[in-house]
Structures are given as C-alpha cells and as structure tokens.
All heavy atoms as an XYZ file, in Angstrom:
716
protein
N      94.486    -28.331    -66.233
C      95.656    -28.975    -66.778
C      96.371    -29.724    -65.643
O      96.511    -29.213    -64.542
C      96.589    -27.946    -67.392
C      97.836    -28.577    -67.966
S      98.775    -27.487    -69.046
C      99.750    -26.615    -67.870
N      96.836    -30.904    -65.932
C      97.517    -31.725    -64.944
C      99.020    -31.502    -65.024
O      99.611    -31.493    -66.097
C      97.192    -33.215    -65.154
C      95.706    -33.459    -64.870
C      98.066    -34.102    -64.282
C      95.254    -34.872    -65.117
N      99.631    -31.317    -63.853
C     101.076    -31.185    -63.711
C     101.557    -32.394    -62.907
O     100.941    -32.767    -61.917
C     101.423    -29.889    -62.946
O     100.884    -28.784    -63.657
C     102.917    -29.727    -62.799
N     102.649    -32.999    -63.348
C     103.211    -34.150    -62.640
C     104.352    -33.658    -61.766
O     105.314    -33.089    -62.269
C     103.693    -35.206    -63.625
C     102.555    -35.892    -64.301
C     101.841    -35.430    -65.368
C     101.970    -37.146    -63.939
N     100.840    -36.327    -65.691
C     100.909    -37.394    -64.833
C     102.251    -38.093    -62.952
C     100.130    -38.547    -64.765
C     101.471    -39.236    -62.885
C     100.421    -39.447    -63.782
N     104.220    -33.859    -60.437
C     105.206    -33.359    -59.483
C     105.675    -34.461    -58.543
O     104.956    -35.430    -58.291
C     104.595    -32.240    -58.632
C     104.161    -30.976    -59.351
C     103.432    -30.046    -58.399
C     105.369    -30.280    -59.949
N     106.847    -34.261    -57.980
C     107.367    -35.160    -56.965
C     106.490    -35.029    -55.713
O     106.276    -33.910    -55.234
C     108.814    -34.777    -56.651
C     109.474    -35.725    -55.693
O     108.929    -36.086    -54.660
N     110.689    -36.113    -56.019
N     105.990    -36.135    -55.167
C     105.121    -36.037    -53.989
C     105.811    -35.456    -52.758
O     105.148    -34.932    -51.863
C     104.666    -37.478    -53.750
C     105.668    -38.329    -54.433
C     106.186    -37.519    -55.588
N     107.149    -35.507    -52.723
C     107.881    -34.942    -51.593
C     107.881    -33.416    -51.608
O     108.303    -32.795    -50.629
C     109.318    -35.477    -51.567
C     109.384    -36.942    -51.264
N     109.208    -37.450    -50.001
C     109.571    -38.012    -52.065
C     109.295    -38.770    -50.027
N     109.518    -39.132    -51.283
N     107.393    -32.820    -52.696
C     107.275    -31.362    -52.775
C     105.887    -30.883    -52.396
O     105.574    -29.703    -52.533
C     107.612    -30.884    -54.189
C     109.024    -31.190    -54.670
C     109.186    -30.758    -56.128
C     110.050    -30.508    -53.787
N     105.054    -31.810    -51.935
C     103.657    -31.513    -51.635
C     103.354    -31.735    -50.156
O     103.951    -32.597    -49.518
C     102.738    -32.408    -52.462
S     103.017    -32.304    -54.233
N     102.410    -30.974    -49.636
C     101.953    -31.125    -48.256
C     100.488    -31.532    -48.273
O      99.674    -30.898    -48.958
C     102.125    -29.819    -47.494
C     103.590    -29.421    -47.393
O     104.415    -30.296    -47.074
O     103.900    -28.241    -47.628
N     100.134    -32.578    -47.521
C      98.749    -33.051    -47.517
C      97.843    -32.107    -46.737
O      98.311    -31.356    -45.879
C      98.857    -34.409    -46.821
C     100.015    -34.254    -45.898
C     100.983    -33.367    -46.633
N      96.535    -32.159    -47.023
C      95.598    -31.271    -46.330
C      95.322    -31.691    -44.888
O      94.945    -30.861    -44.073
C      94.334    -31.346    -47.172
C      94.424    -32.647    -47.882
C      95.886    -32.916    -48.088
N      95.480    -32.960    -44.573
C      95.259    -33.436    -43.209
C      96.040    -34.723    -43.008
O      96.689    -35.212    -43.927
C      93.770    -33.640    -42.904
C      92.996    -34.276    -44.015
N      93.065    -35.616    -44.306
C      92.147    -33.750    -44.936
C      92.287    -35.890    -45.327
N      91.728    -34.783    -45.743
N      95.984    -35.280    -41.835
C      96.795    -36.456    -41.543
C      96.139    -37.731    -42.061
O      94.929    -37.791    -42.254
C      97.083    -36.558    -40.057
C      95.871    -36.720    -39.199
C      96.257    -36.619    -37.712
N      95.053    -36.545    -36.930
C      94.443    -37.603    -36.408
N      94.945    -38.795    -36.583
N      93.330    -37.456    -35.726
N      96.951    -38.726    -42.257
C      96.482    -40.035    -42.709
C      95.785    -40.724    -41.544
O      96.323    -40.783    -40.438
C      97.666    -40.897    -43.210
C      97.225    -42.315    -43.503
C      98.296    -40.259    -44.432
N      94.584    -41.240    -41.794
C      93.847    -41.960    -40.755
C      93.461    -43.373    -41.199
O      93.159    -44.212    -40.356
C      92.580    -41.188    -40.303
C      92.962    -39.882    -39.630
C      91.647    -40.930    -41.476
N      93.481    -43.625    -42.484
C      93.086    -44.941    -43.007
C      94.320    -45.649    -43.564
O      94.560    -45.684    -44.758
C      91.992    -44.764    -44.053
C      90.713    -44.175    -43.425
C      89.664    -43.803    -44.420
N      89.238    -44.943    -45.207
C      88.508    -44.845    -46.305
N      88.120    -43.660    -46.733
N      88.154    -45.909    -46.969
N      95.090    -46.229    -42.649
C      96.357    -46.851    -43.018
C      96.157    -48.065    -43.919
O      96.998    -48.356    -44.758
C      97.140    -47.217    -41.757
C      97.521    -46.009    -40.954
C      96.790    -45.647    -39.833
C      98.591    -45.213    -41.333
C      97.124    -44.525    -39.102
C      98.936    -44.082    -40.601
C      98.198    -43.736    -39.485
N      95.034    -48.762    -43.768
C      94.750    -49.904    -44.634
C      94.554    -49.455    -46.075
O      95.004    -50.107    -47.013
C      93.536    -50.691    -44.136
C      92.272    -49.840    -44.003
O      92.382    -48.621    -43.747
O      91.172    -50.399    -44.156
N      93.902    -48.321    -46.258
C      93.691    -47.775    -47.595
C      95.030    -47.367    -48.216
O      95.283    -47.632    -49.386
C      92.754    -46.574    -47.544
C      92.494    -45.953    -48.905
C      91.628    -44.706    -48.841
O      91.395    -44.146    -47.776
N      91.167    -44.269    -49.991
N      95.892    -46.753    -47.423
C      97.214    -46.346    -47.918
C      98.013    -47.569    -48.344
O      98.625    -47.587    -49.417
C      97.978    -45.531    -46.856
C      99.426    -45.314    -47.279
C      97.294    -44.195    -46.618
N      97.994    -48.624    -47.526
C      98.749    -49.841    -47.847
C      98.238    -50.475    -49.136
O      99.036    -50.904    -49.980
C      98.661    -50.839    -46.694
N      96.932    -50.533    -49.307
C      96.338    -51.110    -50.523
C      96.720    -50.288    -51.756
O      97.125    -50.841    -52.782
C      94.830    -51.196    -50.362
S      93.976    -51.946    -51.755
N      96.599    -48.972    -51.646
C      96.960    -48.096    -52.767
C      98.454    -48.167    -53.064
O      98.857    -48.190    -54.227
C      96.556    -46.654    -52.469
C      95.075    -46.311    -52.582
C      94.796    -44.949    -51.970
C      94.630    -46.359    -54.029
N      99.280    -48.217    -52.039
C     100.732    -48.289    -52.237
C     101.103    -49.567    -52.973
O     101.951    -49.544    -53.875
C     101.461    -48.202    -50.901
N     100.469    -50.667    -52.613
C     100.723    -51.930    -53.312
C     100.335    -51.805    -54.778
O     101.079    -52.206    -55.669
C      99.946    -53.061    -52.636
C     100.234    -54.407    -53.263
O     101.429    -54.751    -53.418
O      99.259    -55.116    -53.604
N      99.172    -51.213    -55.025
C      98.705    -51.011    -56.401
C      99.675    -50.111    -57.170
O     100.058    -50.416    -58.293
C      97.315    -50.388    -56.371
C      96.744    -50.022    -57.723
C      95.433    -49.261    -57.579
O      94.677    -49.475    -56.646
N      95.184    -48.369    -58.514
N     100.094    -48.992    -56.558
C     101.003    -48.063    -57.218
C     102.353    -48.721    -57.495
O     102.981    -48.454    -58.520
C     101.219    -46.805    -56.382
C     100.009    -45.897    -56.277
C      99.961    -44.919    -55.305
C      98.931    -46.006    -57.140
C      98.880    -44.064    -55.199
C      97.828    -45.168    -57.042
C      97.808    -44.190    -56.062
N     102.818    -49.564    -56.573
C     104.103    -50.251    -56.767
C     104.067    -51.173    -57.975
O     105.057    -51.335    -58.677
C     104.460    -51.068    -55.524
O     104.742    -50.220    -54.447
N     102.899    -51.775    -58.201
C     102.758    -52.722    -59.307
C     102.500    -52.043    -60.651
O     103.044    -52.465    -61.675
C     101.627    -53.702    -59.015
C     101.924    -54.628    -57.861
C     100.764    -55.551    -57.566
O     100.005    -55.917    -58.466
N     100.619    -55.935    -56.313
N     101.673    -51.004    -60.646
C     101.224    -50.440    -61.923
C     101.477    -48.949    -62.091
O     101.134    -48.381    -63.116
C      99.713    -50.688    -62.110
O      99.002    -50.024    -61.065
C      99.387    -52.166    -62.105
N     102.031    -48.300    -61.069
C     102.172    -46.850    -61.142
C     100.831    -46.180    -60.876
O      99.883    -46.812    -60.412
N     100.751    -44.920    -61.181
C      99.506    -44.168    -60.973
C      98.557    -44.511    -62.100
O      98.802    -44.189    -63.265
C      99.779    -42.676    -60.944
C      98.612    -41.884    -60.428
C      97.492    -41.553    -61.120
C      98.455    -41.344    -59.127
N      96.647    -40.833    -60.334
C      97.215    -40.690    -59.092
C      99.243    -41.341    -57.980
C      96.751    -40.033    -57.954
C      98.776    -40.693    -56.864
C      97.545    -40.048    -56.855
N      97.466    -45.141    -61.786
C      96.495    -45.578    -62.784
C      95.625    -44.411    -63.244
O      95.357    -43.478    -62.483
C      95.605    -46.667    -62.171
O      94.481    -46.900    -62.973
N      95.155    -44.499    -64.468
C      94.193    -43.513    -64.966
C      92.873    -43.590    -64.224
O      92.053    -42.687    -64.327
C      93.955    -43.707    -66.466
C      95.134    -43.248    -67.287
O      95.917    -42.405    -66.861
N      95.276    -43.808    -68.468
N      92.676    -44.674    -63.464
C      91.461    -44.805    -62.659
C      91.506    -43.936    -61.405
O      90.478    -43.701    -60.781
C      91.241    -46.269    -62.249
C      90.963    -47.143    -63.443
O      90.413    -46.703    -64.442
N      91.354    -48.401    -63.350
N      92.698    -43.504    -61.021
C      92.861    -42.638    -59.852
C      92.836    -41.187    -60.318
O      93.608    -40.802    -61.187
C      94.181    -42.920    -59.130
C      94.262    -44.275    -58.492
C      93.275    -44.469    -57.364
O      92.888    -43.481    -56.699
O      92.860    -45.617    -57.156
N      91.964    -40.372    -59.729
C      91.920    -38.970    -60.147
C      93.167    -38.214    -59.694
O      93.839    -38.601    -58.736
C      90.675    -38.424    -59.450
C      90.442    -39.343    -58.301
C      90.983    -40.683    -58.703
N      93.453    -37.150    -60.395
C      94.562    -36.281    -60.018
C      94.237    -35.592    -58.698
O      93.065    -35.396    -58.346
C      94.799    -35.232    -61.109
N      95.267    -35.238    -57.973
C      95.099    -34.475    -56.744
C      94.873    -33.009    -57.105
O      95.174    -32.585    -58.218
C      96.336    -34.623    -55.866
C      96.748    -36.059    -55.534
C      98.013    -36.068    -54.698
C      95.643    -36.801    -54.844
N      94.374    -32.247    -56.163
C      94.137    -30.817    -56.358
C      95.024    -30.078    -55.363
O      95.117    -30.465    -54.193
C      92.664    -30.433    -56.095
C      91.706    -31.320    -56.878
C      92.432    -28.947    -56.374
C      91.765    -31.149    -58.359
N      95.681    -29.019    -55.822
C      96.530    -28.251    -54.927
C      96.808    -26.864    -55.462
O      96.328    -26.487    -56.532
N      97.573    -26.110    -54.690
C      97.984    -24.768    -55.093
C      99.375    -24.502    -54.554
O      99.815    -25.109    -53.574
C      96.991    -23.706    -54.614
C      96.835    -23.614    -53.110
C      97.525    -22.664    -52.374
C      95.999    -24.487    -52.426
C      97.389    -22.571    -51.008
C      95.846    -24.402    -51.059
C      96.542    -23.450    -50.352
O      96.400    -23.371    -48.979
N     100.083    -23.610    -55.213
C     101.445    -23.273    -54.809
C     101.385    -22.411    -53.554
O     100.645    -21.430    -53.484
C     102.194    -22.541    -55.942
C     103.569    -22.084    -55.481
C     102.301    -23.445    -57.169
N     102.173    -22.820    -52.560
C     102.283    -22.069    -51.312
C     103.770    -22.020    -50.969
O     104.352    -23.037    -50.573
C     101.478    -22.739    -50.199
C     101.424    -22.004    -48.867
C     100.749    -20.641    -49.031
C     100.668    -22.831    -47.838
N     104.374    -20.877    -51.200
C     105.826    -20.767    -51.044
C     106.505    -21.556    -52.154
O     106.156    -21.417    -53.326
N     107.426    -22.425    -51.781
C     108.103    -23.243    -52.789
C     107.604    -24.683    -52.771
O     108.284    -25.589    -53.232
C     109.624    -23.177    -52.601
C     110.054    -23.733    -51.250
O     109.230    -23.981    -50.377
N     111.348    -23.906    -51.076
N     106.404    -24.886    -52.225
C     105.797    -26.216    -52.153
C     104.377    -26.151    -52.713
O     103.886    -25.088    -53.046
C     105.774    -26.709    -50.705
C     107.197    -26.826    -50.129
C     107.220    -27.387    -48.760
N     106.642    -28.709    -48.640
C     107.241    -29.858    -48.943
N     108.473    -29.844    -49.440
N     106.640    -31.011    -48.762
N     103.747    -27.305    -52.796
C     102.351    -27.359    -53.220
C     101.517    -27.832    -52.039
O     101.782    -28.883    -51.453
C     102.164    -28.312    -54.426
C     100.692    -28.545    -54.708
C     102.848    -27.736    -55.646
N     100.539    -27.031    -51.666
C      99.591    -27.414    -50.624
C      98.451    -28.161    -51.286
O      97.745    -27.604    -52.127
C      99.059    -26.179    -49.891
C      98.015    -26.489    -48.853
C      98.539    -27.374    -47.735
O      99.535    -27.046    -47.100
N      97.883    -28.494    -47.503
N      98.303    -29.426    -50.938
C      97.208    -30.211    -51.502
C      95.920    -29.874    -50.783
O      95.916    -29.569    -49.583
C      97.511    -31.705    -51.362
C      98.764    -32.197    -52.083
C      99.033    -33.659    -51.745
C      98.635    -32.006    -53.578
N      94.802    -29.940    -51.506
C      93.495    -29.766    -50.882
C      92.652    -31.018    -51.064
O      91.497    -31.045    -50.666
C      92.769    -28.496    -51.391
C      92.608    -28.500    -52.901
C      93.508    -27.254    -50.945
C      91.826    -27.319    -53.432
N      93.255    -32.049    -51.630
C      92.589    -33.354    -51.752
C      93.648    -34.437    -51.832
O      94.797    -34.171    -52.168
C      91.714    -33.401    -53.009
O      92.528    -33.501    -54.171
N      93.259    -35.652    -51.497
C      94.092    -36.806    -51.793
C      95.159    -37.182    -50.788
O      96.196    -37.725    -51.163
N      94.921    -36.938    -49.502
C      95.924    -37.274    -48.489
C      96.369    -38.727    -48.570
O      97.560    -39.027    -48.538
C      95.373    -36.997    -47.076
O      95.115    -35.601    -46.954
C      96.356    -37.419    -45.993
N      95.429    -39.644    -48.701
C      95.771    -41.062    -48.690
C      96.457    -41.495    -49.984
O      97.388    -42.304    -49.952
C      94.526    -41.903    -48.382
C      94.046    -41.668    -46.981
N      93.241    -40.593    -46.667
C      94.297    -42.329    -45.833
C      93.007    -40.614    -45.363
N      93.625    -41.656    -44.828
N      96.047    -40.936    -51.104
C      96.728    -41.232    -52.366
C      98.141    -40.672    -52.356
O      99.086    -41.292    -52.824
C      95.921    -40.703    -53.549
C      94.651    -41.516    -53.786
C      93.783    -40.924    -54.869
N      93.137    -39.734    -54.320
C      92.812    -38.665    -55.026
N      93.051    -38.626    -56.324
N      92.221    -37.642    -54.462
N      98.310    -39.472    -51.779
C      99.629    -38.859    -51.643
C     100.542    -39.744    -50.787
O     101.675    -40.032    -51.167
C      99.477    -37.468    -51.031
C     100.744    -36.870    -50.528
C     101.688    -36.189    -51.255
C     101.237    -36.902    -49.192
N     102.720    -35.795    -50.444
C     102.458    -36.233    -49.171
C     100.743    -37.437    -48.001
C     103.211    -36.076    -48.007
C     101.489    -37.291    -46.846
C     102.699    -36.617    -46.870
N     100.040    -40.200    -49.629
C     100.832    -41.048    -48.728
C     101.187    -42.371    -49.401
O     102.300    -42.871    -49.256
C     100.076    -41.299    -47.429
N     100.252    -42.936    -50.146
C     100.515    -44.194    -50.857
C     101.572    -43.996    -51.935
O     102.426    -44.865    -52.137
C      99.222    -44.732    -51.467
N     101.536    -42.874    -52.618
C     102.539    -42.587    -53.653
C     103.930    -42.497    -53.038
O     104.902    -43.000    -53.609
C     102.186    -41.296    -54.384
N     104.037    -41.884    -51.866
C     105.331    -41.804    -51.187
C     105.772    -43.194    -50.756
O     106.927    -43.580    -50.960
C     105.264    -40.827    -49.995
C     105.198    -39.404    -50.541
C     106.455    -41.017    -49.060
C     105.123    -38.323    -49.521
N     104.865    -43.965    -50.173
C     105.201    -45.322    -49.741
C     105.637    -46.196    -50.920
O     106.527    -47.031    -50.790
C     104.014    -45.953    -49.024
C     104.338    -47.260    -48.349
C     103.205    -47.769    -47.492
O     102.616    -46.985    -46.738
O     102.922    -48.985    -47.579
N     105.006    -46.006    -52.076
C     105.339    -46.781    -53.278
C     106.558    -46.215    -54.002
O     106.969    -46.751    -55.025
C     104.147    -46.822    -54.221
N     107.106    -45.126    -53.497
C     108.275    -44.469    -54.071
C     108.035    -43.980    -55.501
O     108.929    -44.042    -56.353
C     109.505    -45.387    -54.018
C     110.804    -44.614    -54.183
O     110.860    -43.436    -53.781
O     111.764    -45.188    -54.735
N     106.819    -43.477    -55.747
C     106.546    -42.864    -57.050
C     107.315    -41.552    -57.136
O     107.393    -40.788    -56.176
C     105.059    -42.595    -57.235
C     104.133    -43.805    -57.312
C     102.708    -43.348    -57.620
C     104.602    -44.811    -58.344
N     107.889    -41.295    -58.282
C     108.680    -40.075    -58.473
C     107.820    -38.881    -58.860
O     108.210    -37.728    -58.647
C     109.753    -40.295    -59.544
C     110.688    -41.455    -59.246
C     111.414    -41.277    -57.937
C     112.372    -42.432    -57.695
N     112.585    -42.711    -56.296
N     106.648    -39.146    -59.449
C     105.747    -38.070    -59.892
C     104.298    -38.482    -59.642
O     103.946    -39.652    -59.795
C     105.909    -37.790    -61.392
C     107.310    -37.437    -61.834
C     107.562    -35.977    -61.702
C     108.968    -35.671    -62.225
N     109.268    -34.303    -62.229
N     103.480    -37.506    -59.249
C     102.043    -37.722    -59.092
C     101.310    -36.603    -59.834
O     101.819    -35.491    -59.948
C     101.621    -37.772    -57.614
C     101.997    -36.491    -56.867
C     102.206    -39.010    -56.932
C     101.493    -36.416    -55.445
N     100.098    -36.895    -60.338
C      99.357    -35.880    -61.086
C      98.618    -34.915    -60.155
O      97.929    -35.342    -59.227
C      98.373    -36.705    -61.904
C      98.124    -37.921    -61.067
C      99.412    -38.188    -60.353
N      98.800    -33.638    -60.424
C      98.157    -32.608    -59.609
C      97.562    -31.546    -60.523
O      98.222    -31.073    -61.453
C      99.163    -31.947    -58.651
C      99.788    -33.010    -57.746
C      98.492    -30.848    -57.828
C     100.890    -32.494    -56.873
N      96.325    -31.196    -60.258
C      95.705    -30.050    -60.916
C      95.993    -28.857    -60.016
O      95.549    -28.808    -58.866
C      94.184    -30.245    -61.094
C      93.559    -28.980    -61.657
C      93.902    -31.434    -61.980
N      96.788    -27.921    -60.531
C      97.139    -26.740    -59.751
C      96.114    -25.641    -59.958
O      95.810    -25.257    -61.088
C      98.525    -26.234    -60.146
C      99.696    -27.118    -59.734
C     100.994    -26.568    -60.302
C      99.782    -27.227    -58.223
N      95.584    -25.169    -58.862
C      94.654    -24.039    -58.874
C      95.436    -22.767    -58.553
O      96.472    -22.815    -57.890
C      93.553    -24.225    -57.822
C      92.726    -25.457    -58.019
C      91.818    -25.294    -59.197
N      90.927    -26.444    -59.289
C      90.411    -26.878    -60.396
N      90.668    -26.265    -61.533
N      89.629    -27.921    -60.410
N      94.938    -21.638    -59.001
C      95.565    -20.365    -58.677
C      95.388    -20.102    -57.186
O      94.299    -20.287    -56.638
C      94.918    -19.226    -59.455
C      95.180    -19.267    -60.933
C      94.494    -18.084    -61.578
C      94.602    -18.144    -63.080
N      93.863    -17.047    -63.716
N      96.462    -19.651    -56.561
C      96.387    -19.332    -55.137
C      95.323    -18.276    -54.878
O      94.592    -18.360    -53.890
C      97.766    -18.858    -54.628
O      98.720    -19.880    -54.927
C      97.760    -18.600    -53.140
N      95.184    -17.324    -55.777
C      94.173    -16.276    -55.601
C      92.768    -16.867    -55.593
O      91.898    -16.398    -54.858
C      94.306    -15.208    -56.689
O      94.136    -15.787    -57.974
N      92.534    -17.915    -56.395
C      91.218    -18.573    -56.388
C      90.970    -19.268    -55.053
O      89.845    -19.255    -54.539
C      91.112    -19.589    -57.524
C      91.070    -18.949    -58.894
O      90.848    -17.721    -58.987
O      91.285    -19.678    -59.889
N      92.007    -19.865    -54.491
C      91.871    -20.522    -53.189
C      91.558    -19.486    -52.123
O      90.650    -19.661    -51.309
C      93.160    -21.305    -52.826
C      93.466    -22.375    -53.876
C      93.056    -21.891    -51.428
C      92.383    -23.405    -54.084
N      92.311    -18.393    -52.113
C      92.082    -17.345    -51.116
C      90.694    -16.736    -51.259
O      90.059    -16.389    -50.272
C      93.152    -16.264    -51.211
C      94.528    -16.710    -50.743
C      95.655    -15.973    -51.050
C      94.714    -17.874    -50.003
C      96.913    -16.353    -50.629
C      95.968    -18.275    -49.577
C      97.057    -17.513    -49.894
O      98.297    -17.903    -49.468
N      90.240    -16.602    -52.503
C      88.907    -16.050    -52.732
C      87.831    -16.960    -52.140
O      86.846    -16.498    -51.565
C      88.667    -15.849    -54.226
C      87.353    -15.185    -54.547
C      87.196    -14.955    -56.039
O      88.155    -14.478    -56.683
O      86.119    -15.270    -56.562
N      88.040    -18.275    -52.258
C      87.062    -19.240    -51.759
C      87.180    -19.461    -50.256
O      86.167    -19.602    -49.564
C      87.237    -20.588    -52.461
O      86.979    -20.464    -53.830
N      88.411    -19.549    -49.754
C      88.631    -19.965    -48.373
C      89.213    -18.880    -47.484
O      89.284    -19.050    -46.266
C      89.574    -21.165    -48.341
C      88.964    -22.377    -48.944
C      89.052    -22.764    -50.257
C      88.148    -23.349    -48.313
N      88.350    -23.917    -50.455
C      87.789    -24.318    -49.274
C      87.703    -23.518    -47.015
C      86.999    -25.406    -48.985
C      86.913    -24.613    -46.714
C      86.568    -25.542    -47.698
N      89.718    -17.799    -48.058
C      90.412    -16.791    -47.272
C      91.890    -17.122    -47.191
O      92.312    -18.232    -47.516
N      92.683    -16.189    -46.774
C      94.113    -16.387    -46.628
C      94.342    -16.992    -45.246
O      94.366    -16.300    -44.242
C      94.860    -15.059    -46.768
C      96.357    -15.249    -46.722
O      96.847    -16.234    -46.193
N      97.079    -14.279    -47.260
N      94.501    -18.288    -45.193
C      94.602    -19.007    -43.924
C      95.870    -18.648    -43.142
O      95.912    -18.817    -41.940
C      94.526    -20.512    -44.165
C      93.236    -20.980    -44.842
C      93.286    -22.482    -45.091
C      92.026    -20.609    -44.017
N      96.893    -18.147    -43.835
C      98.126    -17.772    -43.136
C      97.948    -16.460    -42.375
O      98.541    -16.251    -41.335
C      99.279    -17.610    -44.118
C      99.745    -18.928    -44.694
C     100.931    -18.732    -45.610
O     101.043    -17.723    -46.298
N     101.814    -19.712    -45.623
N      97.133    -15.568    -42.907
C      96.978    -14.254    -42.307
C      95.628    -14.066    -41.617
O      95.309    -12.973    -41.188
C      97.141    -13.156    -43.384
C      98.525    -13.189    -43.991
O      99.499    -13.486    -43.314
N      98.621    -12.900    -45.266
N      94.837    -15.120    -41.535
C      93.539    -15.021    -40.855
C      92.510    -14.680    -41.792
O      91.655    -14.290    -42.206
C-alpha cells in the first residue's frame, strides 16, 4: 500500500551523487508533480521519521521541486531487521 508523506520527514539511504539527474527530475516534478511513471519509494519507520531504502535522487528532486507529498511503500521495521539486521544496535 502506498502512503503519501512529506519528503522532509524522510531520510535518504545515501548521499546524492548524480546532480544532473536530480535537476532533471526536479524540473519534471515542478511541471507535472509526481508522475505515475515514477515508482514509489520504499522505506520504514525509524523513530518519528521514515528511513528510505530506495530513491535518493527522486527524494532530493521532490524536495528541490517543493513537492508536499511523495509516494512511499512502508515496510514493517521488523521485516527490515529480519533481512538486514538492526543497524542501530549492530
């Protein structure tokens, strides 16, 4: 199920490295909003924020385009820990 959240409540999985891609996406988002051609991001609740596990550049473009909501598929934190381990506690 897709949840629409403010991108400022989300943390990206890694840093932005393709600034040209972000600029292109931001321009697109500014003109048309989040297109159905763009897949939803994937994340999980961590504290009072959402930790994204995909979509760093789309997330950055959404912030640059000043989108108020972005689509996120929220996974259960327990499923993430089962797959990856509890990264906060080792």
